[in-house]
C-alpha positions, 0 to 999 in steps of 0.5 A: 249466277248461281253455283251449278254441280258439275263434273270434270268433264264440264271442267275440260269443256270450260278449258278447251279452246279447240275448234272441233271437240269430241267427248267419248266415253262410256255410259253415264259419264256425264258428257251430254249433261256437261255439255248442256251445262256448258252451253246454258253457261255460254248462253247467259255469260256471252252475247249475240251467240247462236247455238245449234243442237243437233241429232240425227233425228228431230224426234230422238232430239226432242226427247234427249238434249231438247228435254235436258236443257229445258230441264236444267233452265227451269231447275236453275230458275234463269229466265228464257223464252221458248218457241215450242213450234220452232224449237227455239230458246232465247235470251236476250240477243242469244238463240238456241236452235234444236234442229234434227238432220232429217231437216237439213235445209234449215241448218244449211241456210244458218250460221252458228257460233257453237254446234252440239251433235249428240249421239255423233255415231249416228251421223254420217262423215258428210253429216258432219262436214256439213255442220263444220261448214255452218260454223263460222258465225263471226262474234267476239268468241270463238267457234266450236263443235262438241261431238258427244258418243259412245266408242261403239266401233274402231271402224267408225269415221269418228275414230278413223277420220278425227281421233286417229289423224289428231284432227280433234280435242278428246275428252275421254270419260267413264261412269267414274267421272260422274259422282252424281250417277245413280248406284242402280245404273252404276251397278247395271254398267259394272255387271256388264263385265259379267255379261260381255267383255266387249260391251264392258269395255265399250260402256264401262271403260269407255274404249273403242270396240267392234261389236260382233254377233249382232242379232238384227242385221237385216233391217234398214233405217226409215224416215217415215212409217210404211204407206201400206200395211196390212195391221198394227200392234204395239209393245211396251217395256217398262222403265222409271230409271231406265227408259220406258219404251213404247213401239208401234209394230207395222205388219206388212206382208209375209209377216215381215214388221217395221218398228217405230219408236213412240216414247223412249224416256226415263223418269215417267211415271205411270200416270205420266207414261199413259198421258204420253201414249193418249198423244201418241196412239189415236183414240181409234187405234187404242182397241189395237193390242198392246202387249207389255212386259210382264214385271209390272201388272199394276202399270198394265191394269192402269192402262187397261182402266185408261181404255188401252187393249193391253195384254202381257206380253210372251217373254220367251226371249230366244223364240221371240228373238228368232222370230223377230230376227227373221221378220224385222225389215225396218226401223224408225227412230234413233234410239231403236236405231242405236240399240239395234246397232249394239244389240248382240248376243252375249259371249263368255270369257273364252269368246264362245256366243251364247244364245241370249243378247246382252241385258243393256240398252235393249228397251226399245229391243224388247218393246219391239219383240213384244209387240211382234211375237206376242201378237203371233203367238196370240195366247192372250185375251182380256176376259174381264173388267179385272184384267184377268189375263192368262 
């Protein structure tokens, strides 16, 4: 096999012999990337193994670990068989299954040699116990589970049940462990020290924290969209190095809203983003209002040229947050839920709470706010084919 570039996290994975392995640390520390590389190595060096890669939901799994492993396999140029319908990869006698925990029956009926649970803080303790029961397939090697997460709360069961009770092999990493991290994202992580001490502690230093002053605290995680709603709109937050986000807003009685994550992905050009949007927004819904961040007028124009009823969003952060805080009642999608769980107001060095939110991991939150508050304000309209937005 060819030599692949890897970090010290990958080296730790290659040497651990423990059954339960926790990779916890800051943002951009190569946790997920290293686990993907590690499982790929096993996939080609061992025989007769079955691997499960999972997250709380299948849609979030598709755009994260599933895409990551496929991209790496294509980059390395190694042979494999892909079943897109079943979300499985095969090579010889080996198989990798990608199943979300929103499809528990398929997991309960199978046994695995290796399991990777990405964003493990989204899982319940019962989810973890069920996965551990599936980790019993007998072959020549050992059975191992890998959990990867940011240390968002010292009160989480991962900390209290695994770390504190020393029931897990622990690897701690930060962005400093990843020499391949791009400079722009590294600066974003380092700058957290100027925004919020607790965020810096969690996402830069990779230390367990307790997030306080969470902005949205009255929503419920939903498995599917509401059956009855009065209207819909959409919000877009642009990105490339950071994720671009497309959120669908369902309007219920009393201007209550539910946000559904449709697209949340890094590295998309505008034409690629438009292609993805055409797949998730049916033609008859493209006349509905889409409100997008004002920082990419060229991208707005390209969406408009492709037949989308797109407008510049109202970007007033404080008023927009105040509206959404009172009206947001439901979230669909793991990335939206993860962001909302950590979406908090800034605190200065003296602990004083400020009005503005921390600008980090907020792409879905911005898209949802654009799609909600902008529609309420209703200030913009398309006046001609040149997309003159006022």
